[in-house]
C-alpha positions as CSV (number, residue, x, y, z in Angstrom):
1,P,-21.1,7.6,14.0
2,V,-19.0,10.7,13.6
3,I,-15.5,11.3,13.3
4,I,-13.8,13.7,16.0
5,R,-10.3,15.3,14.5
6,P,-8.6,17.7,16.6
7,A,-6.9,20.7,15.1
8,Y,-3.3,20.9,14.6
9,T,-2.3,17.5,15.8
10,M,-0.1,15.2,13.9
11,G,-0.8,11.4,13.3
12,G,-4.5,11.6,14.0
13,S,-3.3,11.9,17.9
14,G,-6.7,12.7,20.0
15,G,-9.1,11.7,17.4
16,G,-11.2,8.9,17.0
17,V,-14.8,7.5,15.9
18,A,-17.8,8.0,18.0
19,K,-20.5,5.5,17.8
20,T,-22.7,6.6,21.0
21,E,-23.4,9.8,22.6
22,E,-21.1,8.8,25.7
23,A,-18.3,8.2,23.4
24,F,-18.7,11.4,21.5
25,T,-18.4,13.5,24.8
26,T,-15.2,11.3,25.8
27,L,-13.7,11.9,22.4
28,A,-14.5,15.5,22.2
29,E,-13.0,16.5,25.5
30,R,-9.9,14.4,24.7
31,G,-9.6,16.3,21.3
32,L,-9.9,19.6,22.8
33,R,-7.2,19.0,25.3
34,A,-5.2,17.5,22.5
35,S,-5.7,20.4,20.2
36,P,-3.1,23.4,20.8
37,I,-6.0,25.8,20.0
38,G,-8.7,24.1,21.6
39,E,-10.7,23.1,18.4
40,I,-12.1,19.9,17.0
41,L,-13.7,19.0,13.7
42,V,-16.9,16.7,13.7
43,E,-17.2,15.2,10.4
44,E,-19.5,12.8,8.6
45,S,-18.4,9.1,9.2
46,V,-17.1,7.4,6.3
47,L,-16.4,4.2,7.9
48,G,-15.9,1.0,5.7
49,W,-15.2,3.1,2.7
50,K,-12.5,2.4,0.6
51,E,-9.5,4.8,1.0
52,F,-7.0,6.2,-1.5
53,E,-4.0,8.6,-1.7
54,L,-2.8,10.4,-4.8
55,E,0.8,12.2,-4.7
56,V,0.3,15.3,-6.9
57,M,2.9,17.7,-8.1
58,R,2.3,21.2,-9.6
59,D,4.6,24.0,-11.2
60,R,4.6,27.5,-11.8
61,A,3.0,27.0,-15.1
62,D,0.0,25.1,-13.6
63,N,1.0,21.8,-15.0
64,C,0.1,19.0,-12.6
65,V,1.0,15.5,-12.5
66,V,0.2,12.5,-10.4
67,V,3.4,10.8,-9.4
68,C,1.8,7.8,-7.6
69,S,-1.7,6.3,-6.6
70,I,-1.9,4.3,-3.5
71,E,-4.6,2.1,-2.1
72,N,-5.2,1.1,1.4
73,L,-6.0,-2.7,2.1
74,D,-8.0,-1.6,5.2
75,P,-11.3,0.4,4.8
76,M,-11.8,3.9,6.4
77,G,-11.5,3.8,10.2
78,V,-8.1,2.8,10.3
79,H,-5.3,5.5,10.0
80,T,-3.5,5.2,6.7
81,G,0.0,5.1,8.6
82,D,-1.5,1.9,10.4
83,S,-2.9,0.2,7.2
84,I,-1.4,-2.1,4.6
85,T,-1.1,0.1,1.6
86,V,-0.5,-0.8,-2.2
87,A,0.7,1.0,-5.2
88,P,-0.7,1.5,-7.7
89,Q,-4.1,1.5,-6.9
90,Q,-5.9,-1.9,-7.7
91,T,-9.8,-1.7,-7.5
92,L,-10.9,1.6,-9.2
93,T,-12.4,1.6,-12.8
94,D,-10.6,4.0,-15.2
95,R,-13.4,6.4,-15.0
96,E,-13.3,6.4,-11.1
97,Y,-9.5,7.0,-11.3
98,Q,-9.8,9.8,-13.8
99,T,-12.5,11.3,-11.4
100,M,-10.1,11.4,-8.8
101,R,-7.3,12.5,-10.6
102,D,-9.3,15.6,-11.8
103,T,-10.5,16.1,-8.1
104,A,-7.0,16.3,-7.0
105,F,-5.9,18.8,-9.7
106,E,-8.9,21.1,-8.7
107,V,-7.8,20.7,-4.8
108,I,-4.2,21.4,-5.2
109,R,-4.9,24.5,-7.2
110,A,-8.0,26.0,-4.7
111,V,-5.5,25.3,-1.7
112,G,-2.9,27.5,-3.7
113,V,0.1,25.1,-3.6
114,E,2.0,27.2,-6.5
115,T,4.7,24.6,-6.7
116,G,5.8,21.3,-5.4
117,G,4.0,18.1,-4.0
118,S,0.8,17.7,-2.1
119,N,-0.8,14.4,-0.7
120,I,-4.5,14.2,-1.1
121,Q,-6.6,11.3,0.3
122,F,-9.9,10.4,-0.7
123,A,-12.7,7.9,0.6
124,V,-15.0,5.9,-1.9
125,D,-18.2,4.7,-1.0
126,P,-18.0,1.0,-2.2
127,A,-21.9,0.6,-2.7
128,T,-22.5,4.1,-4.6
129,G,-18.8,5.0,-5.9
130,R,-19.2,8.6,-4.4
131,Q,-16.1,10.0,-3.7
132,V,-15.1,12.5,-0.8
133,V,-11.5,14.3,-0.1
134,I,-11.0,13.4,3.5
135,E,-7.5,15.1,3.9
136,M,-5.2,17.2,2.0
137,N,-1.3,17.8,3.2
138,P,0.1,20.8,1.0
139,R,3.6,19.2,1.7
140,V,5.4,16.2,1.2
141,S,4.3,13.5,3.7
142,R,5.1,9.9,4.8
143,S,3.6,8.7,1.7
144,S,5.6,10.9,-0.6
145,A,8.7,8.8,0.4
146,L,6.9,5.6,-0.5
147,A,5.8,7.1,-3.8
148,S,9.2,8.4,-4.6
149,K,10.9,4.8,-3.8
150,A,7.9,3.1,-5.5
151,T,8.2,5.0,-9.1
152,G,11.9,6.2,-9.1
153,F,10.4,9.8,-9.1
154,P,12.6,11.8,-6.6
155,I,9.6,14.2,-5.3
156,A,11.9,16.0,-2.9
157,K,14.6,17.0,-5.5
158,I,11.9,18.0,-8.2
159,A,10.1,19.9,-5.7
160,A,13.2,21.8,-4.7
161,R,13.7,22.9,-8.2
162,L,10.2,23.7,-8.8
163,A,10.5,26.0,-5.9
164,V,13.4,28.1,-7.6
165,G,11.3,28.4,-10.9
166,Y,11.8,25.3,-13.4
167,T,8.8,23.8,-14.9
168,L,7.8,20.2,-14.9
169,D,8.8,19.9,-18.7
170,E,12.2,21.3,-18.0
171,I,13.4,18.7,-15.6
172,I,14.7,15.6,-17.2
173,N,13.9,12.4,-15.3
174,D,16.9,10.7,-13.5
175,I,15.9,7.2,-14.2
176,T,15.0,7.3,-17.9
177,G,17.7,10.2,-18.8
178,T,15.1,11.0,-21.8
179,T,12.0,12.0,-20.5
180,P,10.9,15.1,-18.9
181,A,9.0,15.1,-15.1
182,S,5.8,16.1,-16.6
183,F,5.3,12.4,-17.9
184,E,3.4,10.6,-15.1
185,P,4.9,7.5,-14.1
186,S,3.5,4.2,-14.7
187,I,4.7,1.3,-13.2
188,D,4.3,-2.4,-13.7
189,Y,4.9,-3.8,-10.6
190,I,3.3,-3.8,-7.1
191,V,4.6,-2.0,-4.1
192,A,3.2,-2.9,-0.4
193,K,3.8,-1.1,2.7
194,I,3.3,-3.0,5.7
195,P,3.2,-1.3,9.1
196,R,4.9,-2.6,12.2
197,F,3.3,-2.4,15.7
198,D,5.1,-3.2,19.1
199,F,2.4,-2.9,21.7
200,A,4.4,-5.1,24.0
201,K,6.7,-2.0,24.6
202,F,3.6,0.2,25.2
203,P,1.2,-2.3,27.4
204,S,-1.1,0.4,28.4
205,V,-2.0,1.5,24.8
206,D,-5.2,0.4,23.3
207,S,-4.2,-2.3,20.6
208,R,-7.4,-1.7,18.5
209,L,-6.6,0.3,15.4
210,T,-8.3,3.6,14.8
211,T,-8.0,7.1,13.3
212,S,-5.2,7.7,15.6
213,M,-1.8,6.3,14.5
214,K,-0.1,3.6,16.4
215,S,2.4,1.8,14.2
216,V,6.3,2.2,15.2
217,G,7.5,1.7,11.9
218,E,6.9,0.0,8.3
219,T,8.6,-2.1,5.7
220,M,8.4,-1.4,1.8
221,A,8.7,-4.5,-0.5
222,I,8.3,-4.5,-4.6
223,G,7.2,-7.6,-6.4
224,R,5.7,-8.4,-9.9
225,T,2.4,-9.5,-8.1
226,F,0.5,-8.7,-5.2
227,G,1.1,-11.9,-3.4
228,E,4.9,-11.5,-4.1
229,A,5.0,-8.0,-2.7
230,L,2.9,-8.7,0.4
231,Q,4.7,-11.9,1.7
232,K,8.0,-10.1,1.2
233,G,6.9,-7.0,3.2
234,L,5.5,-9.2,5.8
235,R,8.8,-11.3,6.2
236,G,10.6,-8.0,6.6
237,L,8.8,-6.9,9.5
238,E,10.8,-9.4,11.5
239,I,8.1,-10.7,14.0
240,G,8.6,-14.4,13.5
241,V,6.5,-15.0,10.7
242,N,7.8,-16.3,7.1
243,G,5.3,-14.6,5.1
244,L,1.1,-14.3,5.0
245,F,0.6,-17.3,7.4
246,D,1.0,-17.4,11.4
247,D,0.2,-20.9,12.3
248,R,-0.1,-20.0,15.8
249,L,-3.7,-18.8,14.8
250,T,-4.5,-22.3,14.0
251,E,-5.7,-22.9,17.8
252,I,-8.4,-19.9,17.9
253,A,-11.9,-20.8,18.0
254,D,-14.0,-19.8,14.9
255,S,-15.9,-17.4,17.2
256,E,-13.1,-15.6,18.6
257,L,-11.6,-15.5,15.1
258,A,-14.6,-13.7,13.9
259,E,-14.8,-11.3,16.9
260,S,-11.1,-10.3,16.1
261,L,-11.7,-9.7,12.5
262,E,-14.4,-7.2,13.2
263,T,-12.2,-5.2,15.1
264,P,-9.2,-4.0,13.3
265,G,-6.0,-5.1,14.9
266,A,-2.3,-5.6,14.1
267,E,-2.8,-9.1,13.3
268,R,-5.9,-8.7,10.9
269,I,-3.8,-9.8,7.8
270,F,-2.7,-13.0,9.4
271,Q,-6.3,-13.6,10.9
272,L,-7.7,-13.1,7.3
273,A,-5.4,-15.8,5.9
274,E,-6.1,-18.3,8.7
275,A,-10.2,-17.7,7.9
276,L,-9.7,-18.5,4.4
277,R,-7.7,-21.4,5.2
278,R,-10.7,-22.6,7.1
279,G,-12.8,-22.1,4.0
280,W,-14.7,-19.0,5.0
281,A,-16.5,-17.3,2.1
282,V,-15.1,-14.1,0.9
283,E,-18.3,-12.4,1.1
284,R,-18.5,-13.4,4.8
285,L,-14.8,-11.9,5.4
286,R,-15.9,-8.6,3.3
287,T,-18.9,-8.1,5.5
288,L,-16.7,-8.4,8.6
289,T,-13.8,-6.4,7.6
290,G,-14.6,-4.1,4.8
291,V,-11.9,-5.2,2.7
292,D,-12.5,-5.2,-0.9
293,P,-13.1,-8.5,-2.5
294,W,-10.1,-7.9,-4.8
295,F,-7.8,-8.2,-2.0
296,L,-9.6,-11.0,-0.3
297,Y,-9.7,-13.2,-3.4
298,Q,-5.9,-12.4,-3.7
299,L,-5.3,-14.0,-0.5
300,K,-7.6,-16.6,-1.1
301,R,-5.5,-17.6,-4.0
302,M,-2.3,-17.7,-1.6
303,T,-3.8,-19.7,1.1
304,E,-5.0,-22.4,-1.5
305,H,-1.4,-22.8,-2.4
306,D,-0.4,-23.1,1.3
307,V,-3.1,-25.8,1.8
308,E,-1.8,-27.9,-1.1
309,L,1.8,-27.8,0.5
310,E,0.6,-30.1,3.0
311,V,1.2,-32.8,0.5
312,S,4.9,-34.0,0.5
313,P,6.5,-32.6,-2.6
314,V,7.4,-35.5,-5.3
315,D,9.3,-33.9,-8.1
316,I,8.0,-30.5,-8.3
317,S,7.6,-29.3,-11.7
318,V,9.2,-26.0,-12.9
319,D,5.8,-24.6,-13.4
320,R,4.8,-25.3,-10.0
321,W,8.0,-23.9,-8.5
322,R,7.4,-20.5,-10.5
323,E,3.7,-20.6,-9.4
324,L,4.7,-20.7,-5.8
325,K,7.5,-18.1,-6.1
326,T,5.0,-15.7,-8.0
327,A,2.6,-16.0,-5.1
328,G,5.4,-14.9,-2.8
329,F,6.5,-18.1,-0.9
330,S,9.8,-18.2,0.5
331,D,12.1,-21.1,0.7
332,A,11.7,-20.8,4.4
333,R,7.9,-21.1,4.3
334,L,8.1,-24.2,2.1
335,A,10.7,-26.0,4.4
336,E,8.2,-25.4,7.2
337,R,5.3,-26.9,5.4
338,W,7.2,-29.8,3.8
339,G,9.2,-30.7,6.9
340,V,12.6,-30.5,5.3
341,T,15.5,-27.8,5.7
342,E,15.3,-24.5,4.0
343,S,18.8,-25.4,2.3
344,G,17.1,-28.5,1.1
345,V,14.2,-26.4,-0.7
346,R,16.9,-24.1,-2.0
347,A,19.0,-26.8,-3.4
348,A,15.9,-28.4,-5.2
349,R,14.7,-25.1,-6.5
350,Q,17.9,-24.2,-7.9
351,A,18.1,-27.6,-9.6
352,A,14.8,-27.0,-11.2
353,G,16.3,-23.8,-12.7
354,V,14.2,-21.4,-10.6
355,V,16.3,-18.6,-9.4
356,P,15.8,-15.0,-8.3
357,A,15.7,-12.2,-11.0
358,F,16.7,-8.7,-9.8
359,K,15.3,-5.4,-11.6
360,V,15.4,-1.9,-11.1
361,V,12.8,0.4,-10.2
362,D,11.9,2.3,-13.5
363,T,9.6,5.1,-14.8
364,P,8.8,3.7,-18.1
365,V,9.0,6.1,-21.1
366,P,6.1,6.6,-23.1
367,V,5.9,5.1,-26.8
368,S,5.0,8.3,-28.0
369,S,7.8,10.3,-26.6
370,K,10.9,11.2,-28.8
371,R,14.0,9.5,-27.2
372,R,17.4,10.6,-27.7
373,R,20.7,8.7,-26.6
374,P,20.9,8.9,-22.7
375,T,24.0,10.8,-21.2
376,T,24.0,8.5,-18.2
377,T,25.3,4.9,-17.7
378,R,22.0,3.3,-18.5
379,R,20.1,3.0,-21.8
380,T,16.4,2.4,-22.3
381,T,14.8,-0.3,-24.4
382,R,11.4,-1.8,-25.1
383,R,10.4,-5.5,-24.8
384,A,9.3,-6.6,-28.4
385,K,6.1,-8.4,-27.1
386,S,4.8,-6.6,-24.2
387,G,5.3,-3.1,-25.0
388,R,6.8,-2.2,-21.7
389,W,10.1,-0.5,-20.8
390,T,13.0,-1.6,-18.8
391,V,16.2,-0.4,-18.1
392,L,19.3,-2.5,-18.9
393,R,22.9,-1.6,-17.6
394,R,25.9,-1.4,-20.0
């Protein structure tokens, strides 16, 4: 297969994956019509490879920082705007990440972005570890907004200051009030972005997900674990589900489920959960979808929790309550599984002393940095055991 990409179009419109000569002709003609200059790019196919993004900033003194790393749950072949994405990246080794980071700096310099931010996208072959740069946006992008919110690093604001001559080490981080913007953010929580689709309003559109973006919006959720962030984001879509599990899929036959999983679609995350509930092996799902095993094992752990909920709750322990909440289960989902009211679940949870905790987005202060008393209404302190930094309000 090859990738067809029209020149000067947004959101991958007009492009696609050609797996046959007939499909190549059709896509090439469509791409040439879509391109305002009548030009297309025919690229090597990296279907099934893992996809990553780095948000990078550079100043006039050639200081470069990675603001945030982002990993796509879906492999290459699905537009990043249509894929569930997670920040920071979860499955690269340290060596692979450092190689990607160095390459990103080479790219931003070679393209000539003298100051400001850029979004650089990579594909990584899961079999060999080979990395290729698949796209570079020499500007802020949709992912830049996600990275800013996820890390508390105001990319647009800092880019404006860099444009008028400041350097990264001269700009103080607004969150910590003590460290310069030249320190790379390092977050100790998970941020998930979930795309929202509405094919019912566009019945003539092919619902299969490809390199052409089809989502109409997205949610962003933050949690201490992948499960918490993912299920919170899925609930935020407001599509009638209370997290990862869509009970309507239980009626689908195994053969139909397997066929649906092979072709990326809007319900793939729910289909994966249903397959795992039926006991399908992680390796089988990896082969069908190309999703990295790390994500599949995380989903498997959540489905195991959900299956265990079939047993009526009797004196749920505090540890069990915390386990379920850490995995991202809402009171509404627990009420569904236990056949009780949501208010009843909430009352039982509160009686056990398990209540929500609210934390702020923070760019941690490096231990080696010299700290001065902040002039804002916040102060920065370090947890004695974990060594992590958190912001406490006065």
